[in-house]
ZADREN-397969 format. One record per residue (C-alpha): residue in one letter; y negated, x negated, z; residue number from 1. Coordinates in steps of 0.001 Angstrom, whole numbers. Layout:
REM residues N
{'A', {Y, X, Z}, NUM}
...
This chain:
REM residues 531
{'X', {-77402, -95948, 64433}, 1}
{'X', {-79579, -96591, 67469}, 2}
{'X', {-82795, -96611, 65458}, 3}
{'X', {-81939, -93335, 63726}, 4}
{'X', {-81104, -91688, 67051}, 5}
{'X', {-84345, -92758, 68723}, 6}
{'X', {-86529, -91715, 65806}, 7}
{'X', {-85810, -88093, 66767}, 8}
{'X', {-86889, -88623, 70353}, 9}
{'X', {-89131, -85594, 70662}, 10}
{'X', {-86519, -83229, 69288}, 11}
{'X', {-83641, -84617, 71334}, 12}
{'X', {-85359, -84865, 74703}, 13}
{'X', {-84637, -81241, 75530}, 14}
{'X', {-83234, -80467, 78992}, 15}
{'X', {-79497, -80491, 79456}, 16}
{'X', {-79378, -76713, 79965}, 17}
{'X', {-80151, -76205, 76272}, 18}
{'X', {-76769, -77675, 75282}, 19}
{'X', {-73164, -76474, 75719}, 20}
{'X', {-70561, -78308, 77803}, 21}
{'X', {-71310, -81528, 79712}, 22}
{'X', {-74789, -82624, 78739}, 23}
{'X', {-77696, -84843, 79728}, 24}
{'X', {-81417, -84672, 78978}, 25}
{'X', {-84804, -86095, 79876}, 26}
{'X', {-87451, -84179, 81787}, 27}
{'X', {-90146, -85891, 79704}, 28}
{'X', {-89996, -86887, 76060}, 29}
{'X', {-92584, -89604, 76682}, 30}
{'X', {-93420, -91678, 79761}, 31}
{'X', {-96301, -94150, 80023}, 32}
{'X', {-96461, -96887, 82664}, 33}
{'X', {-98602, -99974, 83211}, 34}
{'X', {-96856, -103243, 82370}, 35}
{'X', {-95459, -104754, 85569}, 36}
{'X', {-95396, -101452, 87445}, 37}
{'X', {-92481, -99110, 88099}, 38}
{'X', {-91607, -96369, 85630}, 39}
{'X', {-89834, -93225, 86807}, 40}
{'X', {-87284, -91807, 84367}, 41}
{'X', {-86026, -88302, 85181}, 42}
{'X', {-82589, -87277, 83918}, 43}
{'X', {-81133, -83757, 83898}, 44}
{'X', {-77345, -83326, 83968}, 45}
{'X', {-75149, -80288, 83391}, 46}
{'X', {-71431, -79984, 84057}, 47}
{'X', {-71277, -83698, 84837}, 48}
{'X', {-72330, -86000, 87633}, 49}
{'X', {-72564, -89190, 85567}, 50}
{'X', {-74464, -90448, 82537}, 51}
{'X', {-75433, -93707, 80869}, 52}
{'X', {-79055, -94706, 80322}, 53}
{'X', {-79860, -97315, 77684}, 54}
{'X', {-83258, -98983, 77455}, 55}
{'X', {-84040, -100832, 74215}, 56}
{'X', {-87365, -102376, 73244}, 57}
{'X', {-88495, -101398, 69762}, 58}
{'X', {-88037, -104993, 68568}, 59}
{'X', {-84587, -105194, 70239}, 60}
{'X', {-85728, -108180, 72352}, 61}
{'X', {-84809, -106321, 75528}, 62}
{'X', {-81714, -104195, 76210}, 63}
{'X', {-80333, -102696, 79393}, 64}
{'X', {-77553, -100249, 80216}, 65}
{'X', {-77576, -98307, 83484}, 66}
{'X', {-74969, -95969, 84973}, 67}
{'X', {-76624, -92965, 86672}, 68}
{'X', {-74667, -90987, 89281}, 69}
{'X', {-75706, -87572, 90631}, 70}
{'X', {-74473, -87944, 94196}, 71}
{'X', {-75863, -84707, 95627}, 72}
{'X', {-74859, -82523, 92634}, 73}
{'X', {-78343, -81086, 92168}, 74}
{'X', {-78273, -81717, 88421}, 75}
{'X', {-80979, -84392, 88446}, 76}
{'X', {-81182, -88168, 88786}, 77}
{'X', {-84591, -89847, 88990}, 78}
{'X', {-84477, -93575, 88216}, 79}
{'X', {-87127, -96131, 89161}, 80}
{'X', {-87331, -98835, 86486}, 81}
{'X', {-89131, -101962, 87720}, 82}
{'X', {-90770, -103594, 84702}, 83}
{'X', {-91371, -106811, 86664}, 84}
{'X', {-88224, -108897, 86139}, 85}
{'X', {-89286, -112097, 87910}, 86}
{'X', {-89925, -115633, 86664}, 87}
{'X', {-86390, -116998, 87104}, 88}
{'X', {-83864, -117312, 84296}, 89}
{'X', {-81340, -115236, 86202}, 90}
{'X', {-83799, -112527, 87240}, 91}
{'X', {-83118, -109003, 86031}, 92}
{'X', {-85025, -105754, 85994}, 93}
{'X', {-84291, -103486, 88934}, 94}
{'X', {-83078, -99924, 88492}, 95}
{'X', {-82812, -97741, 91606}, 96}
{'X', {-82334, -94046, 92261}, 97}
{'X', {-85194, -92189, 93936}, 98}
{'X', {-82812, -89982, 95918}, 99}
{'X', {-80659, -91896, 98370}, 100}
{'X', {-77609, -89776, 97521}, 101}
{'X', {-77865, -90671, 93831}, 102}
{'X', {-77281, -94111, 92333}, 103}
{'X', {-78439, -96180, 89371}, 104}
{'X', {-76417, -99324, 88669}, 105}
{'X', {-77362, -101942, 86080}, 106}
{'X', {-74253, -102576, 83975}, 107}
{'X', {-75644, -104984, 81398}, 108}
{'X', {-78966, -106534, 80451}, 109}
{'X', {-80113, -108976, 77802}, 110}
{'X', {-83619, -110210, 77173}, 111}
{'X', {-85291, -112620, 74812}, 112}
{'X', {-88724, -111843, 76242}, 113}
{'X', {-90125, -114985, 77907}, 114}
{'X', {-92371, -113460, 80574}, 115}
{'X', {-91833, -112363, 84160}, 116}
{'X', {-92837, -108831, 83164}, 117}
{'X', {-91558, -106815, 80241}, 118}
{'X', {-93693, -106918, 77111}, 119}
{'X', {-96067, -104085, 76359}, 120}
{'X', {-95075, -101597, 73705}, 121}
{'X', {-92458, -98972, 73002}, 122}
{'X', {-89057, -98813, 74685}, 123}
{'X', {-86449, -96379, 73420}, 124}
{'X', {-84520, -94481, 76094}, 125}
{'X', {-81064, -93104, 75295}, 126}
{'X', {-79150, -90999, 77811}, 127}
{'X', {-75560, -90107, 77023}, 128}
{'X', {-72286, -88668, 78264}, 129}
{'X', {-68916, -88888, 76550}, 130}
{'X', {-69885, -86097, 74155}, 131}
{'X', {-73684, -85892, 74043}, 132}
{'X', {-76639, -88187, 73497}, 133}
{'X', {-80383, -87625, 73759}, 134}
{'X', {-83445, -89873, 73437}, 135}
{'X', {-86944, -90305, 74811}, 136}
{'X', {-89628, -92994, 74785}, 137}
{'X', {-91220, -95235, 77414}, 138}
{'X', {-94543, -96903, 76632}, 139}
{'X', {-95706, -99940, 78615}, 140}
{'X', {-99475, -100421, 78529}, 141}
{'X', {-101418, -103547, 79541}, 142}
{'X', {-103248, -103445, 82890}, 143}
{'X', {-106843, -102217, 82747}, 144}
{'X', {-110019, -103467, 84396}, 145}
{'X', {-109898, -104452, 88064}, 146}
{'X', {-112189, -103418, 90912}, 147}
{'X', {-112190, -102305, 94530}, 148}
{'X', {-113830, -99957, 97010}, 149}
{'X', {-113675, -99144, 100702}, 150}
{'X', {-114002, -95863, 102573}, 151}
{'X', {-113660, -94812, 106203}, 152}
{'X', {-111269, -91987, 107057}, 153}
{'X', {-110015, -90275, 110178}, 154}
{'X', {-106577, -91283, 111519}, 155}
{'X', {-103650, -89475, 109866}, 156}
{'X', {-105701, -88799, 106715}, 157}
{'X', {-103166, -88686, 103840}, 158}
{'X', {-103508, -90913, 100819}, 159}
{'X', {-105151, -89251, 97844}, 160}
{'X', {-106696, -90368, 94603}, 161}
{'X', {-109965, -92201, 95117}, 162}
{'X', {-113120, -90615, 93717}, 163}
{'X', {-115402, -93518, 94654}, 164}
{'X', {-116543, -95963, 91997}, 165}
{'X', {-114982, -99407, 91923}, 166}
{'X', {-116989, -102560, 92603}, 167}
{'X', {-116748, -105791, 90663}, 168}
{'X', {-116181, -109184, 92278}, 169}
{'X', {-119225, -111318, 93078}, 170}
{'X', {-119754, -113972, 95765}, 171}
{'X', {-120011, -114730, 99462}, 172}
{'X', {-118324, -112741, 102257}, 173}
{'X', {-119402, -114571, 105408}, 174}
{'X', {-121639, -117589, 105737}, 175}
{'X', {-119501, -120682, 105325}, 176}
{'X', {-116671, -118709, 103709}, 177}
{'X', {-115416, -119480, 100219}, 178}
{'X', {-114097, -115984, 99538}, 179}
{'X', {-115732, -113583, 97116}, 180}
{'X', {-116773, -110018, 97743}, 181}
{'X', {-116643, -106995, 95496}, 182}
{'X', {-120323, -106221, 95850}, 183}
{'X', {-123404, -107685, 97478}, 184}
{'X', {-125520, -104668, 96557}, 185}
{'X', {-123219, -101900, 97744}, 186}
{'X', {-123798, -100899, 101359}, 187}
{'X', {-121074, -102210, 103644}, 188}
{'X', {-119341, -99232, 105317}, 189}
{'X', {-119165, -98965, 109099}, 190}
{'X', {-116138, -97543, 110887}, 191}
{'X', {-116137, -96239, 114428}, 192}
{'X', {-113408, -97822, 116526}, 193}
{'X', {-110264, -95731, 116097}, 194}
{'X', {-110974, -94662, 112531}, 195}
{'X', {-109123, -96167, 109583}, 196}
{'X', {-110682, -98281, 106849}, 197}
{'X', {-109078, -97580, 103479}, 198}
{'X', {-109535, -100370, 100949}, 199}
{'X', {-108423, -99710, 97393}, 200}
{'X', {-107859, -102525, 94929}, 201}
{'X', {-107659, -101119, 91417}, 202}
{'X', {-105262, -103646, 89928}, 203}
{'X', {-102573, -102236, 87692}, 204}
{'X', {-99421, -104232, 87091}, 205}
{'X', {-98769, -105446, 90645}, 206}
{'X', {-96479, -102619, 91740}, 207}
{'X', {-93248, -104181, 90555}, 208}
{'X', {-93919, -107593, 92089}, 209}
{'X', {-94626, -106210, 95570}, 210}
{'X', {-91773, -103697, 95550}, 211}
{'X', {-89576, -104015, 98616}, 212}
{'X', {-90276, -105872, 101836}, 213}
{'X', {-93466, -107933, 101973}, 214}
{'X', {-93042, -111625, 102930}, 215}
{'X', {-95987, -111387, 105326}, 216}
{'X', {-94174, -108650, 107263}, 217}
{'X', {-90879, -110534, 107543}, 218}
{'X', {-89562, -111804, 110856}, 219}
{'X', {-90279, -115328, 109602}, 220}
{'X', {-92592, -116200, 106717}, 221}
{'X', {-93266, -119703, 105299}, 222}
{'X', {-96800, -120654, 104293}, 223}
{'X', {-95259, -122403, 101278}, 224}
{'X', {-91898, -120904, 100361}, 225}
{'X', {-90992, -123584, 97793}, 226}
{'X', {-87477, -125002, 98279}, 227}
{'X', {-87455, -128260, 100316}, 228}
{'X', {-91173, -127975, 101162}, 229}
{'X', {-92255, -129086, 104615}, 230}
{'X', {-94540, -126278, 105680}, 231}
{'X', {-95618, -123984, 108498}, 232}
{'X', {-93408, -121024, 109363}, 233}
{'X', {-94798, -117965, 111154}, 234}
{'X', {-92510, -115979, 113443}, 235}
{'X', {-93523, -112506, 114667}, 236}
{'X', {-91367, -110294, 116862}, 237}
{'X', {-92174, -107146, 118847}, 238}
{'X', {-89620, -106282, 121556}, 239}
{'X', {-88749, -102627, 122151}, 240}
{'X', {-88867, -103229, 125899}, 241}
{'X', {-90818, -105388, 128315}, 242}
{'X', {-89220, -108842, 128579}, 243}
{'X', {-89835, -111506, 131229}, 244}
{'X', {-88924, -114392, 128936}, 245}
{'X', {-87565, -117744, 130108}, 246}
{'X', {-86419, -118996, 126693}, 247}
{'X', {-86975, -118313, 122993}, 248}
{'X', {-84325, -118984, 120340}, 249}
{'X', {-85025, -118984, 116601}, 250}
{'X', {-81822, -119055, 114557}, 251}
{'X', {-81987, -119840, 110834}, 252}
{'X', {-78183, -119851, 110683}, 253}
{'X', {-77826, -116154, 111530}, 254}
{'X', {-75070, -114355, 109637}, 255}
{'X', {-73922, -117838, 108567}, 256}
{'X', {-76940, -118389, 106310}, 257}
{'X', {-76475, -121720, 104549}, 258}
{'X', {-78180, -124015, 104159}, 259}
{'X', {-80578, -123192, 107009}, 260}
{'X', {-84094, -124535, 107432}, 261}
{'X', {-84159, -128078, 108838}, 262}
{'X', {-85337, -127515, 112407}, 263}
{'X', {-83339, -130297, 114075}, 264}
{'X', {-86360, -132630, 114045}, 265}
{'X', {-88772, -130080, 115528}, 266}
{'X', {-90944, -131560, 118279}, 267}
{'X', {-93666, -130171, 120492}, 268}
{'X', {-96244, -131639, 118125}, 269}
{'X', {-94869, -129449, 115312}, 270}
{'X', {-95681, -126236, 117211}, 271}
{'X', {-99201, -125193, 116235}, 272}
{'X', {-99269, -121753, 117870}, 273}
{'X', {-97199, -119944, 120477}, 274}
{'X', {-98582, -116887, 122202}, 275}
{'X', {-98758, -113137, 122628}, 276}
{'X', {-100765, -110673, 120543}, 277}
{'X', {-101645, -107909, 123011}, 278}
{'X', {-103847, -105790, 120722}, 279}
{'X', {-101999, -105689, 117397}, 280}
{'X', {-104637, -107454, 115293}, 281}
{'X', {-102341, -110374, 114422}, 282}
{'X', {-104144, -112974, 116560}, 283}
{'X', {-102960, -114634, 119765}, 284}
{'X', {-104656, -113184, 122858}, 285}
{'X', {-102614, -115145, 125402}, 286}
{'X', {-101334, -118632, 124585}, 287}
{'X', {-98080, -119767, 126218}, 288}
{'X', {-97785, -123187, 124553}, 289}
{'X', {-98494, -124966, 127839}, 290}
{'X', {-95404, -123357, 129391}, 291}
{'X', {-92953, -125122, 127048}, 292}
{'X', {-90639, -127227, 129208}, 293}
{'X', {-87879, -128241, 126831}, 294}
{'X', {-86994, -128023, 123116}, 295}
{'X', {-83359, -128004, 122047}, 296}
{'X', {-82485, -128175, 118335}, 297}
{'X', {-79311, -128312, 116262}, 298}
{'X', {-78300, -129142, 112712}, 299}
{'X', {-77101, -125584, 112099}, 300}
{'X', {-80668, -124204, 112039}, 301}
{'X', {-81124, -123195, 115665}, 302}
{'X', {-83992, -124119, 117980}, 303}
{'X', {-84451, -123016, 121608}, 304}
{'X', {-87658, -123322, 123615}, 305}
{'X', {-87315, -123189, 127403}, 306}
{'X', {-90294, -122386, 129633}, 307}
{'X', {-91280, -123627, 133078}, 308}
{'X', {-92331, -120133, 134134}, 309}
{'X', {-91648, -116504, 133249}, 310}
{'X', {-93509, -115293, 130153}, 311}
{'X', {-94108, -111544, 130012}, 312}
{'X', {-93968, -109906, 126585}, 313}
{'X', {-94621, -106186, 126955}, 314}
{'X', {-93122, -103458, 124811}, 315}
{'X', {-96239, -103085, 122647}, 316}
{'X', {-96930, -106822, 122372}, 317}
{'X', {-96020, -109216, 119561}, 318}
{'X', {-94814, -112753, 120220}, 319}
{'X', {-96232, -115119, 117595}, 320}
{'X', {-95246, -118691, 116778}, 321}
{'X', {-96361, -121108, 114070}, 322}
{'X', {-94467, -124381, 113628}, 323}
{'X', {-93672, -126918, 110916}, 324}
{'X', {-90180, -127286, 109467}, 325}
{'X', {-88611, -128142, 106123}, 326}
{'X', {-87375, -125338, 103881}, 327}
{'X', {-83788, -125456, 102623}, 328}
{'X', {-83061, -126340, 99006}, 329}
{'X', {-82560, -122730, 98021}, 330}
{'X', {-84367, -119603, 96850}, 331}
{'X', {-83936, -116012, 97888}, 332}
{'X', {-83646, -114097, 101128}, 333}
{'X', {-81799, -115502, 104148}, 334}
{'X', {-80913, -113863, 107448}, 335}
{'X', {-82632, -115107, 110594}, 336}
{'X', {-82573, -114038, 114238}, 337}
{'X', {-84997, -114346, 117150}, 338}
{'X', {-83797, -113978, 120749}, 339}
{'X', {-85991, -113565, 123821}, 340}
{'X', {-83875, -114315, 126889}, 341}
{'X', {-85311, -112910, 130099}, 342}
{'X', {-84430, -112915, 133749}, 343}
{'X', {-82934, -109420, 133643}, 344}
{'X', {-82825, -108487, 129962}, 345}
{'X', {-82413, -110063, 126532}, 346}
{'X', {-83994, -108889, 123291}, 347}
{'X', {-82794, -109942, 119842}, 348}
{'X', {-84304, -109087, 116469}, 349}
{'X', {-82534, -109686, 113167}, 350}
{'X', {-84612, -110169, 110050}, 351}
{'X', {-85127, -112261, 106947}, 352}
{'X', {-87040, -115214, 105567}, 353}
{'X', {-87766, -115426, 101838}, 354}
{'X', {-87769, -118707, 99895}, 355}
{'X', {-88808, -119446, 96325}, 356}
{'X', {-91508, -117833, 94189}, 357}
{'X', {-90731, -114389, 95593}, 358}
{'X', {-91856, -115577, 99036}, 359}
{'X', {-95232, -116993, 97982}, 360}
{'X', {-98250, -115133, 99384}, 361}
{'X', {-98211, -112392, 101990}, 362}
{'X', {-97204, -109801, 99361}, 363}
{'X', {-94866, -112014, 97326}, 364}
{'X', {-94860, -113814, 93961}, 365}
{'X', {-98188, -115490, 94714}, 366}
{'X', {-99986, -112234, 95519}, 367}
{'X', {-101876, -112781, 98750}, 368}
{'X', {-103608, -110243, 100984}, 369}
{'X', {-105639, -111705, 103836}, 370}
{'X', {-107619, -110230, 106711}, 371}
{'X', {-110680, -112084, 107989}, 372}
{'X', {-113219, -111673, 110797}, 373}
{'X', {-116792, -112965, 110667}, 374}
{'X', {-116336, -114137, 114255}, 375}
{'X', {-113319, -116280, 113369}, 376}
{'X', {-113233, -118187, 110081}, 377}
{'X', {-109488, -118782, 110317}, 378}
{'X', {-107250, -115840, 109364}, 379}
{'X', {-105060, -114141, 111968}, 380}
{'X', {-101692, -115707, 112707}, 381}
{'X', {-100043, -112579, 111271}, 382}
{'X', {-102599, -111391, 108659}, 383}
{'X', {-100868, -108089, 107832}, 384}
{'X', {-100514, -106867, 111429}, 385}
{'X', {-103548, -104565, 111324}, 386}
{'X', {-102875, -103463, 107735}, 387}
{'X', {-100611, -100817, 106265}, 388}
{'X', {-100080, -101745, 102606}, 389}
{'X', {-98936, -99369, 99861}, 390}
{'X', {-99102, -99341, 96075}, 391}
{'X', {-99935, -96145, 94189}, 392}
{'X', {-98454, -96516, 90714}, 393}
{'X', {-100042, -93319, 89388}, 394}
{'X', {-103516, -94628, 90245}, 395}
{'X', {-102725, -98333, 89664}, 396}
{'X', {-104121, -99090, 93110}, 397}
{'X', {-103030, -101318, 95966}, 398}
{'X', {-104183, -99624, 99178}, 399}
{'X', {-104746, -101535, 102429}, 400}
{'X', {-105243, -99229, 105403}, 401}
{'X', {-106808, -100934, 108462}, 402}
{'X', {-106373, -99383, 111905}, 403}
{'X', {-109629, -100284, 113663}, 404}
{'X', {-108285, -99269, 117079}, 405}
{'X', {-106783, -102781, 117332}, 406}
{'X', {-110047, -104526, 116398}, 407}
{'X', {-113141, -105491, 118357}, 408}
{'X', {-116570, -104519, 117037}, 409}
{'X', {-117897, -106805, 114323}, 410}
{'X', {-117661, -107542, 110605}, 411}
{'X', {-114386, -107933, 108728}, 412}
{'X', {-113130, -108536, 105211}, 413}
{'X', {-109924, -107815, 103291}, 414}
{'X', {-109202, -110139, 100368}, 415}
{'X', {-106678, -109714, 97541}, 416}
{'X', {-105953, -112802, 95479}, 417}
{'X', {-103348, -113972, 92994}, 418}
{'X', {-102720, -117636, 93706}, 419}
{'X', {-101706, -120461, 91389}, 420}
{'X', {-98064, -119873, 92344}, 421}
{'X', {-98151, -116372, 90800}, 422}
{'X', {-96479, -115899, 87399}, 423}
{'X', {-99051, -116106, 84608}, 424}
{'X', {-98056, -112616, 83408}, 425}
{'X', {-99464, -110968, 86549}, 426}
{'X', {-103124, -109870, 86665}, 427}
{'X', {-105336, -112690, 87934}, 428}
{'X', {-107643, -111247, 90596}, 429}
{'X', {-109803, -112347, 93514}, 430}
{'X', {-111379, -109317, 95196}, 431}
{'X', {-112838, -108921, 98674}, 432}
{'X', {-114095, -105839, 100494}, 433}
{'X', {-116140, -105972, 103711}, 434}
{'X', {-116606, -103453, 106505}, 435}
{'X', {-118089, -103224, 109992}, 436}
{'X', {-116526, -101828, 113152}, 437}
{'X', {-118837, -100201, 115713}, 438}
{'X', {-118465, -98305, 118978}, 439}
{'X', {-118081, -94520, 118459}, 440}
{'X', {-121474, -92888, 118867}, 441}
{'X', {-123224, -89532, 118527}, 442}
{'X', {-126743, -88163, 118969}, 443}
{'X', {-127953, -84608, 119521}, 444}
{'X', {-130381, -84091, 116639}, 445}
{'X', {-131230, -80390, 116850}, 446}
{'X', {-130851, -77458, 119212}, 447}
{'X', {-132254, -73978, 119642}, 448}
{'X', {-131982, -71190, 122210}, 449}
{'X', {-132412, -67614, 121046}, 450}
{'X', {-133566, -64599, 123035}, 451}
{'X', {-130011, -63269, 122778}, 452}
{'X', {-128698, -66175, 124858}, 453}
{'X', {-127298, -68114, 121873}, 454}
{'X', {-127477, -71904, 122070}, 455}
{'X', {-127054, -73754, 118786}, 456}
{'X', {-126424, -77507, 118939}, 457}
{'X', {-126227, -79995, 116068}, 458}
{'X', {-125439, -83690, 116424}, 459}
{'X', {-124784, -86651, 114147}, 460}
{'X', {-121986, -89168, 114643}, 461}
{'X', {-120574, -92336, 113104}, 462}
{'X', {-117038, -90931, 113304}, 463}
{'X', {-115318, -90327, 109972}, 464}
{'X', {-115134, -86784, 108552}, 465}
{'X', {-112300, -84556, 109848}, 466}
{'X', {-112349, -86143, 113302}, 467}
{'X', {-112632, -83603, 116116}, 468}
{'X', {-114814, -83901, 119220}, 469}
{'X', {-115700, -81739, 122205}, 470}
{'X', {-119306, -80585, 122591}, 471}
{'X', {-119898, -79491, 126161}, 472}
{'X', {-122819, -77366, 127370}, 473}
{'X', {-123406, -77288, 131140}, 474}
{'X', {-125828, -74546, 132191}, 475}
{'X', {-127286, -74113, 135691}, 476}
{'X', {-129710, -71374, 136780}, 477}
{'X', {-133120, -72706, 137734}, 478}
{'X', {-132800, -71322, 141264}, 479}
{'X', {-129355, -72866, 141754}, 480}
{'X', {-127486, -69598, 141221}, 481}
{'X', {-125007, -68954, 138404}, 482}
{'X', {-123653, -71969, 136532}, 483}
{'X', {-121637, -72027, 133314}, 484}
{'X', {-119721, -74785, 131563}, 485}
{'X', {-118618, -74206, 127971}, 486}
{'X', {-116614, -76479, 125670}, 487}
{'X', {-116503, -76231, 121905}, 488}
{'X', {-114229, -78114, 119493}, 489}
{'X', {-116236, -79418, 116537}, 490}
{'X', {-115022, -81082, 113342}, 491}
{'X', {-117033, -83892, 111788}, 492}
{'X', {-118389, -82816, 108411}, 493}
{'X', {-118693, -84958, 105293}, 494}
{'X', {-122342, -85752, 106127}, 495}
{'X', {-121449, -86923, 109648}, 496}
{'X', {-122754, -83831, 111439}, 497}
{'X', {-121101, -81723, 114132}, 498}
{'X', {-122303, -78370, 115424}, 499}
{'X', {-121390, -75640, 117898}, 500}
{'X', {-122640, -72252, 119088}, 501}
{'X', {-122647, -71308, 122791}, 502}
{'X', {-123114, -67867, 124310}, 503}
{'X', {-124554, -67781, 127854}, 504}
{'X', {-124430, -64641, 129988}, 505}
{'X', {-128185, -64692, 130618}, 506}
{'X', {-131175, -65960, 128686}, 507}
{'X', {-131023, -69660, 128005}, 508}
{'X', {-134579, -70040, 129194}, 509}
{'X', {-133383, -69334, 132749}, 510}
{'X', {-130995, -72269, 132633}, 511}
{'X', {-131181, -76004, 132798}, 512}
{'X', {-128742, -76911, 130046}, 513}
{'X', {-127246, -80358, 129499}, 514}
{'X', {-125205, -81149, 126399}, 515}
{'X', {-122755, -84009, 125906}, 516}
{'X', {-120282, -85008, 123194}, 517}
{'X', {-116838, -86319, 124090}, 518}
{'X', {-114117, -87875, 121956}, 519}
{'X', {-110816, -87774, 123804}, 520}
{'X', {-111770, -89014, 127286}, 521}
{'X', {-114870, -90958, 126233}, 522}
{'X', {-118418, -89584, 126287}, 523}
{'X', {-120137, -90717, 123072}, 524}
{'X', {-123429, -88796, 123508}, 525}
{'X', {-125419, -87388, 126414}, 526}
{'X', {-125739, -85723, 128693}, 527}
{'X', {-128942, -84551, 126981}, 528}
{'X', {-131248, -81888, 128490}, 529}
{'X', {-131928, -79294, 125796}, 530}
{'X', {-134368, -76993, 127629}, 531}
């Protein structure tokens, strides 16, 4: 019966409004998604707020039944179907509703497919109510070729599809580094401090594995998340107020998490890093390790460091710690808590730590994104601090956005790698993109003064397109009489030029005119005498 029903998929995928009584339909008769990514299935409902969705592979090796609930009564339920199931025997595919008021609950699932991702091919979709049934088709395609590129954009520039060509991986990022770069022939882009560097890794099939919270962004993240491994843990917490800290407590037994990490043997020699990141680049700017006076541990997963002086952690700072402990004999997410106890205030942050394969790599499941500086061969303590990471399923691209306002000038690299701990079904990649950060700069390249008192000024700048600057013209009569100051807002064009027109009350030849370019409160060009 199921095969006969699905064979009429195109005819039966009509919207629910074409039927009488309670009905359900699909918005699309066919949906195509890359294997390992997330498919979106759009249901239409009429005269009902509930329907069942069945997903069957064409060879019947995979079956799932999902209950869809229209919680906001708008007649639609959009379901995200994660085609990455995970490498564990008990792992299941994840179905979630796009709209928070709706719901999608997995009722039953069976699979004889051996991989961590669903097999490529055709999957029959059947949506039904008590009286109606309709079908559609989902196709899972294998991931395509991989590549990467980097562009520089102004802050607040929205994500959009990349039009730049992708580079292939070659060799050598920095001298003495063993990472590879996407291109040694492509010119390395330069970003002015404050602009954003947008790195796109064209790697389809990673979207499902990195769905949800990223291990590298967690309150605590193990370098090796394997159960029972003795490894380094990184703690990162940013208080929402300035704290004058006298003690730091890390609690692996928060919310009665059992078994907690074994911290009861922690000694001062196990603490590799303890300090404050004052810029947001993920590296320690001010070490406080020397201030440790006492270490108190317990068998219930709690460790408290007391200090011999007050340690100030400001509102915009991040307290970082790296120390060695033994992981518990468990996999999955566990609750943890970090408490900064001050002289007048206390700050506590609740978060998670992720053990098992899901916690490997900064992005999870052995997928690792690292940030590197040519001036420092070791990666930052918190390598994702300066990065905003998203995955665009439609474009099959992982996008790493770097805020250069937290960086010093110099050369940097962003590297995406699938490590040995990654499931074999995931794309195997090792891609690196480089970029430079430079001080914002501009230069007046052309100017002219007409007989009608019009001053035209053109300048070039290293700021990204769509940034705005102020071009200021300061005119003073030759005999010290009338003076005029005019400001013009200019937008950086795609070729890096900015221009303005000024109208003086008398001939420009009678004036001594100085021009400067200002970004916010900083002069980036001039003053330059233009007559």
